[in-house]
N, C-alpha and C positions, 0 to 999 in steps of 0.2 A: 385247562381240563373241564373246569365247570363250564367254560364258554363253549367248549367243543360240544359237550353235551347238551347245552341249551339250544345250540344251533342245530343238531341233529334232530331235536324235539320239535323245533320251529318246523323242520324241513317236513317231519313226518306229517305233523298237521297238516301243514299245505298241501301235501298229496292227499291226504285223507280228503280233504276238502274239495280238492280239484277231482279225485276219483267220484265222490258223491256227486259233484255236478253234472259229471260226464253221463253217471248213469240215471240221474234225473233227465238231463237231455234226451238220451237215449229213449226212456220210458215215454216223455212227451211225444217225441218223433214216431215211434211203434203206434202210440194210441191215435197218433193222426188219423190214420189209414182206417180203421173201422170207424172212427168218428166222422171222416169223411163219407165212408159208405151209407151210415145211418142217415147221415144230412140228405144226401141225394135220395135215398129211399123213401123219406118221409116227404121230400118234396116232390118226386115222381108220384107218389100214392095220391097226392093231392091234385097235382096239374094235371096229370092223364085223365081225369075225369073233368076237367073244365073245356067248355068251349073254345075252339079257336078263333083268334082275333080275325075277322075278315078283311081282306086286303081291299084298297079303294084303286078302281083304274086310273089312269094317267089321264089328265086333262085332254080333251080333244084337240087342242092347238098345240099339245107337245109333240116334238119330233120324237118317234120311237120305231125301232126295228121292226118291220113286218115280216112274219113268219109266216111262209108259204108252205103247201105240202111237200114235204120231201120223204122219199121213200127210205133214208138212210138212217132217219131217227123218228121216234114217235113225235105226236103234237106237243108243242110247248104251251105250258101256261101262257095267258098274255101279260105284258109288261104292266105294272102295278106301282102306286106309290109306295115308297117305303114305309114299315111299319114303325111305330114308336117303340124305343127301347124299353124292354122289360114285357113286353107284349106275347102271349104265348102265341106261336107261329105253327107249331104243329107236334107230330109225334114221328119219331125214330124207331123202325123196327128192323132188327138183323136176328133172322129165324136162327141160323146156323151158331150164332152166340148166345142165343136166348137173351136177346136185348131189346128192351122196349124202353124208350126214353122221351121226356118232354122236350121240345126245341123251342127255346126262348130268343126274341129277338135280343143280340147284344152280347158281348163276351167278358163283361165285366165280373169281377172275382164273385161277386154277391149273386150272379146270375149262374155262373158255373159251379157254385156251391151246391145247387139243387137240381140242375139241369143241362141238357147239352145247350150250347149257344150258337147262333147264328151271327156269322161275321157282317156287320150291316152294311159294309161297302161291298158286300160280293152280292151275286144275283140270288132271286130267292129259289128255293127248291122247286123244280118245273118249268121255271123259266130259261130263257136262252142266257148261255154264260155259267160260269163255275159258281156252283153253290158252295159255301165253306161253311162247315159245322164242326165246331171245338167241343171237347168235353176233358175233363180231368182224366189223367192217366191211372189214377187210383181208383176211379169210380166207373163211369159207364164206358170210356174206351180202353180199359185195362187189357183188353184180348183183342184189339183191332188187329194184331200183327199175325193173328191166327186167320183171317179172311184169306180165300183164294180166289184166283180169276175166275170170274163167272158167278161168284156169289151173290146173292141178292140182297140188296138195301133197299127198304120201302120206306117211303115219306109221305105222311098222310097231311094236307093242309086243308084250308078253306077252299083252295082252289081245286083240289082234287087228290087223287093217290097216285104216287109217282115210286115206278120201280127202276133202281139203278142196278147196274153189274158192273163188280170190281173189276178192274183192269191191270193196276199195279199199285207198289208199294215204294216209299222211299223215305230215306232221312233227309231232311233239311235243315239248312241253319234259319235261326230267327230273322226274320227282315227278308228273306227270300221273295223274290216276285213270284206271284201266282199268276198263271196264264190264264186269261179270261175266254173261254172257247167260243166256238160260233155256234154250238151246238149245248143241248141242256148236259150238263155234268155236274160232278159232286167231288169234294174234297172233304175228307174227315181228317181232323188234325188233333193231336194230343203231345204232350211233352216226351220228351226221349233222354233218357232211357223209360221204358214203361213203368218201372217200378220208383221212378224220381220222387221224392217227397220235397223237394227245394226246387227254386227257379233254374233253370237250365237254359242252355243256349242253342238247343237242338229240339227238332220236332218231328215226329213220325206222322207221315201222311200215307192215306188211303186213297187213289183216285178210281172214280167210277163213273159210268157214261149211263143215260137215259135210255132204257130199252122198252118201257111200255108206260102209258098212260091213262089215265082215266080222269078226264076233266070233269068238275062239278058244271051242273047245267048252266050256273051263272057266269061260270069262268070260260065258256066256249068262245075261242076267237072266231072271227067271222070268216065264213068257209071253211073252217076247221072242225072235224069230228073227234073222236077219240079212236085210240087202238088199244 
């Protein structure tokens, strides 16, 4: 009898500790969201007032794709050498979401903690190909599922200002190949579900195409103007 009472007491104590641990874990998880917002907000406040890192043209001897005038899409920015990881690439603006975010080269966790990040293996914004920009679902890209076809996404870099129009949304699995288009396009990427607080194996992506460009004077490709 004494043994049974002792066992019940031990079980109650164990359950109490387990409940306390679960509550503590829940508090920590819930606190991560406002803390992530705060860190991103502070990072954006600093980064949005910094000058963008200029890109360097590719060497004259390098083999690059020459983009000629094409009435189907605006003038693309000329090809350039990759930026160093951590360089401030530009600024992303989505008026319909009230979103303005710095875009930094790279998608490491320390970059995404305060900025949207450009996938280094993808095209730079405004250039021919698919530019991929990622951000956390609990910060900058929390509401990208609200974008509608035709909504405008604007990216400003040292090469100029580029306007994209949303064309589609979809959910993909991590590791899914991204089509590198033969024209300037954009993919916004974040974790899915959009309220995920931990690592997940799916991504929510928004695809957009370039509809207008205004190239900086030093970024004008030979024979190309701006639209």
